[in-house]
C-alpha positions in Angstrom: 5.2 13.2 -14.4 6.2 10.9 -17.1 9.1 8.5 -17.4 11.2 11.2 -19.4 11.2 13.4 -16.5 12.9 10.9 -14.2 16.3 11.1 -15.7 19.2 10.0 -13.4 22.6 8.8 -13.6 23.4 5.0 -12.8 24.3 4.1 -9.1 22.7 6.8 -6.5 20.7 9.8 -7.9 18.8 12.6 -6.6 15.4 12.7 -8.1 14.0 15.9 -9.7 11.1 17.0 -7.5 9.3 16.4 -4.0 6.4 15.0 -6.3 8.8 12.3 -7.4 9.8 11.5 -3.7 6.1 11.0 -2.8 5.6 8.7 -5.5 8.7 6.9 -4.8 7.9 6.4 -1.0 4.4 5.3 -1.7 5.6 2.8 -4.2 8.3 1.1 -1.9 5.9 1.4 1.1 3.1 -0.6 -1.0 5.5 -3.1 -2.7 7.2 -4.2 0.8 3.8 -4.7 2.2 2.7 -6.6 -0.5 5.9 -8.7 -0.3 5.5 -9.7 3.2 2.0 -11.1 2.6 2.7 -12.9 -0.5 5.8 -14.6 1.3 3.5 -15.8 4.1 0.7 -16.9 1.7 3.2 -19.0 -0.6 4.9 -20.6 2.4 8.2 -19.6 1.1 9.4 -19.4 4.9 7.9 -21.2 7.8 5.6 -19.2 10.1 8.8 -18.3 12.6 10.6 -17.2 9.8 7.8 -15.2 8.3 7.5 -13.3 11.7 11.1 -12.5 11.5 10.9 -11.4 8.0 8.2 -9.1 8.9 10.2 -7.6 11.9 13.3 -6.8 9.8 10.9 -5.5 6.9 9.3 -3.3 9.4 12.7 -1.7 10.3 13.3 -1.0 6.6 9.9 0.6 6.3 10.2 2.6 9.4 13.6 3.9 8.1 12.3 4.9 4.8 9.2 6.8 6.3 11.8 8.5 8.6 13.8 9.7 5.3 10.3 10.9 3.9 9.8 13.1 7.0 13.2 14.4 6.9 13.1 15.4 3.4 9.5 16.5 3.1 10.0 20.1 2.8 13.8 20.3 2.7 14.7 22.3 -0.6 18.2 22.2 -0.2 19.0 18.4 0.2 17.4 15.4 -1.3 17.4 11.8 -0.5 19.4 9.7 -2.9 17.9 6.4 -4.4 20.0 3.7 -5.9 19.1 2.9 -9.3 21.4 -0.2 -10.1 20.0 -3.7 -9.2 18.5 -2.1 -6.2 15.6 0.3 -6.0 16.2 1.0 -2.3 17.6 4.2 -1.0 21.3 4.6 -1.2 22.8 2.9 2.1 24.3 6.2 3.2 20.9 7.6 3.6 20.5 4.8 6.5 23.6 6.1 8.1 22.7 9.7 8.0 19.4 8.9 9.9 21.6 7.1 12.5 24.0 9.9 12.8 21.0 12.6 12.7 19.7 10.9 15.9 22.7 10.3 17.8 22.7 14.2 17.9 18.8 14.6 18.4 18.9 16.4 21.5 21.4 18.9 20.2 19.2 19.5 17.1 16.1 19.7 19.2 17.4 22.5 21.1 18.3 24.6 18.1 14.7 24.3 16.6 11.9 26.8 16.8 9.7 25.7 20.0 6.5 24.0 19.1 4.1 26.4 20.7 5.9 29.3 18.9 5.5 27.5 15.6 1.7 26.6 16.2 1.0 30.4 17.1 2.8 31.3 13.8 0.8 28.9 11.7 -2.4 30.0 13.1 -1.8 33.7 12.6 -0.6 33.0 9.0 -3.7 30.9 8.2 -6.3 32.6 10.2 -5.3 36.2 10.3 -3.1 36.6 7.3 -5.0 34.3 5.3 -1.8 33.1 3.5 -0.2 29.6 2.9 2.7 28.5 5.3 6.0 29.1 3.7 8.0 26.0 2.8 10.6 27.2 5.3 8.0 27.0 8.1 7.0 23.7 7.0 10.5 22.2 7.2 10.9 23.6 10.6 7.7 21.7 11.3 8.9 18.3 9.7 12.2 18.7 11.6 10.4 19.0 14.9 8.5 15.8 13.9 11.6 14.0 12.7 13.8 14.8 15.7 11.0 14.2 18.4 9.4 11.1 17.0 11.8 8.9 15.1 13.4 6.3 17.2 17.2 5.4 16.5 16.8 1.9 17.8 14.3 1.3 15.1 16.4 2.5 12.1 17.8 -0.3 9.8 21.5 -0.5 10.5 24.2 -2.1 8.3 23.9 -5.2 10.5 20.9 -6.0 12.6 21.2 -8.8 15.2 18.2 -11.1 16.0 17.8 -13.2 19.1 18.4 -16.8 19.5 15.2 -18.8 19.7 13.9 -22.4 19.9 13.6 -23.8 16.6 10.3 -24.8 15.4 8.9 -28.5 16.2 10.5 -31.0 13.6 13.3 -28.6 12.5 16.8 -29.9 11.5 18.4 -28.5 14.7 17.1 -27.3 18.2 17.7 -23.6 17.8 17.4 -20.8 15.5 19.1 -17.4 15.2 18.3 -14.7 12.5 20.2 -11.5 11.4 19.9 -9.2 8.6 22.6 -6.9 6.8 22.5 -4.2 3.9 25.0 -5.1 1.6 26.9 -1.8 0.8 28.2 -2.8 -2.7 24.8 -4.3 -4.0 22.7 -1.8 -2.0 20.3 -4.4 -1.0 19.0 -5.8 2.5 19.4 -9.6 3.2 17.8 -11.6 5.8 19.6 -14.8 7.3 18.2 -17.6 9.4 20.6 -20.3 10.9 19.3 -23.6 12.4 21.9 -25.1 14.7 22.7 -27.3 18.0 24.7 -26.1 20.9 27.4 -28.3 22.7 26.9 -26.8 26.3 24.6 -26.3 29.2 23.4 -22.6 28.8 23.2 -20.9 25.3 23.1 -17.5 26.9 26.7 -18.2 28.1 27.9 -18.2 24.6 25.6 -15.8 22.7 28.0 -12.9 22.9 30.6 -14.9 20.9 27.9 -16.2 18.4 26.9 -12.5 18.0 30.4 -11.4 17.3 31.2 -14.0 14.7 28.0 -13.3 12.9 28.7 -9.4 12.8 32.3 -9.9 11.6 31.9 -12.8 9.2 28.6 -12.8 7.7 27.5 -9.0 7.0 27.7 -9.0 3.3 26.8 -11.3 0.3 29.2 -14.1 -0.2 29.1 -17.7 -1.3 26.8 -19.4 1.3 28.9 -22.5 1.9 31.9 -20.3 2.6 29.8 -18.2 5.2 28.8 -21.5 6.7 32.3 -23.1 6.9 33.4 -19.8 8.6 30.7 -19.6 11.1 31.3 -23.3 12.0 35.0 -23.0 12.3 34.8 -19.9 14.6 32.3 -21.3 16.9 33.4 -24.7 18.3 30.6 -25.1 20.6 28.0 -24.3 17.7 26.9 -27.0 15.2 25.3 -25.1 12.2 23.0 -27.4 10.5 20.9 -25.2 7.9 21.6 -21.6 6.7 19.1 -19.8 4.7 19.6 -16.4 3.0 16.9 -14.1 1.7 17.9 -11.4 -0.9 15.5 -8.9 -1.1 15.3 -7.3 -4.4 15.8 -5.6 -6.7 12.7 -3.7 -6.9 12.0 -3.2 -10.6 10.3 0.0 -11.4 10.4 3.4 -13.2 13.1 4.6 -10.6 15.5 1.9 -11.7 18.1 2.3 -14.4 19.9 -1.1 -14.7 20.4 -3.9 -17.4 18.3 -6.3 -15.7 16.0 -8.0 -18.1 12.7 -7.3 -15.9 13.7 -3.8 -15.3 14.5 -3.1 -18.8 11.1 -4.7 -20.0 9.1 -2.7 -17.4 11.0 0.5 -18.5 10.4 0.0 -22.3 6.6 -0.7 -21.7 6.1 2.1 -19.4 8.0 4.4 -22.2 5.5 3.0 -24.8 2.5 3.5 -22.3 1.7 -0.1 -22.6 1.5 -0.1 -18.8 1.2 2.8 -16.0 4.0 4.8 -14.6 3.5 2.8 -11.3 4.0 -0.7 -12.6 6.5 -2.7 -10.5 7.9 -6.1 -9.9 10.0 -7.5 -6.9 12.6 -10.3 -7.2 13.5 -12.5 -4.4 16.0 -15.2 -4.0 16.3 -17.6 -1.4 19.6 -19.5 -0.9 20.0 -22.6 1.4 22.9 -24.7 2.3 22.5 -27.8 4.6 24.9 -30.0 6.7 25.2 -33.5 4.9 27.6 -34.8 7.3 30.3 -34.2 9.9 34.2 -34.6 9.8 36.9 -33.9 12.4 39.8 -31.4 11.8 42.9 -30.5 13.8 45.6 -32.3 15.8 45.1 -35.4 17.9 44.7 -33.2 21.1 42.4 -30.3 19.6 40.1 -31.9 17.1 37.0 -29.9 16.1 34.0 -31.5 14.7 32.7 -29.4 11.4 30.1 -29.9 9.1 30.5 -31.2 5.6 28.1 -28.7 3.5 25.9 -29.8 0.7 25.6 -28.0 -2.6 24.0 -24.5 -2.2 20.4 -24.7 -3.2 19.0 -21.4 -5.1 15.6 -20.5 -5.8 14.6 -17.3 -7.5 10.9 -15.9 -7.5 9.5 -12.9 -8.9 6.1 -10.9 -7.4 4.3 -8.9 -9.7 0.8 -7.6 -10.5 -1.2 -9.7 -13.0 -0.6 -7.3 -16.0 3.3 -7.4 -15.5 3.3 -11.1 -15.1 1.6 -11.2 -18.7 4.0 -8.8 -20.0 6.9 -10.8 -18.5 5.3 -14.1 -20.2 5.0 -12.4 -23.5 8.4 -10.7 -23.7 10.8 -12.6 -21.5 9.7 -16.2 -21.3 13.2 -17.6 -21.0 13.7 -15.7 -17.8 10.7 -17.1 -16.3 11.6 -20.6 -17.2 14.6 -20.1 -14.6 12.4 -19.3 -11.7 11.6 -21.8 -8.8 7.9 -21.2 -9.2 5.6 -19.4 -11.8 5.6 -15.6 -10.8 3.3 -14.8 -7.7 0.5 -12.5 -8.5 0.4 -9.5 -5.8 -1.9 -6.2 -6.0 -1.4 -3.4 -8.5 -0.6 0.0 -7.2 -2.5 3.1 -8.2 -1.1 6.5 -7.4 -2.8 9.7 -8.6 -0.1 11.7 -10.4 -0.2 15.3 -10.9 0.4 16.7 -14.3 
């Protein structure tokens, strides 16, 4: 399989073969696991944030593995991959998983019973000495999919985390996290908010907090605008720090965007300077902190609000050593804009069928 075989339009696309999907799933799974370890090792987040980061990433990986099972032997339908500044499966694929599992019992009742399928497999392999047909394999994959995949572990458009005590010496007493999949960018984001609560029991107010986050903070926007909106809509909450992590894009052979990192990798793969499974992943962490407070409103209904400092943006790149060398040689000006030098992660080796 060469780069020339993976010819797809911009935005989302169907890949050409099941072999390419196997390649894609191995790559995304490997890249995300490397990213989780690297974020922790480089201390880009504190220990509590890293644990939450891992939980949200696990939901993503679980969902992508569910897609792999779903489409494994399906010749009539294929998973769509978003190719522009993303590298993740198209958002609709996550919705399809969720919708499928809403009707799991109905689907299971229509599938061939497991005992019947096992007997058929044994008869075909042992007695007829023939390979299992793709139709039968798809039936088996469907049984695995509908019987083992759990809806509650699918990464949804908005995923709400619990309210926790903030780590010692934090800027505030409490910490809440949430994650969302921005449909327009087709990338996942993870958010953390440190805040104080003007009340006796935070559980009495948690539903209001969850509702405001879900309705105002479920897409990428100016971080200080998000912070002000949350602050204004929750009078009993005093946000002190909001951190947003942008996961991606994943720069690899499946991407077709004008991003300079992606373009450099694709060009070098085409020239056979680097292997087909070469990759890099971008990550951006934006933070905004409260510098002071002010009061807004009439004499009888004043509300204390935060005055937000300038948003602090930090861009990072994670890549194997060979790709880091390549970027230094071909795009030194891009690396100058990073918060730190590119972080080295392990290279990926996939046996590619000819």
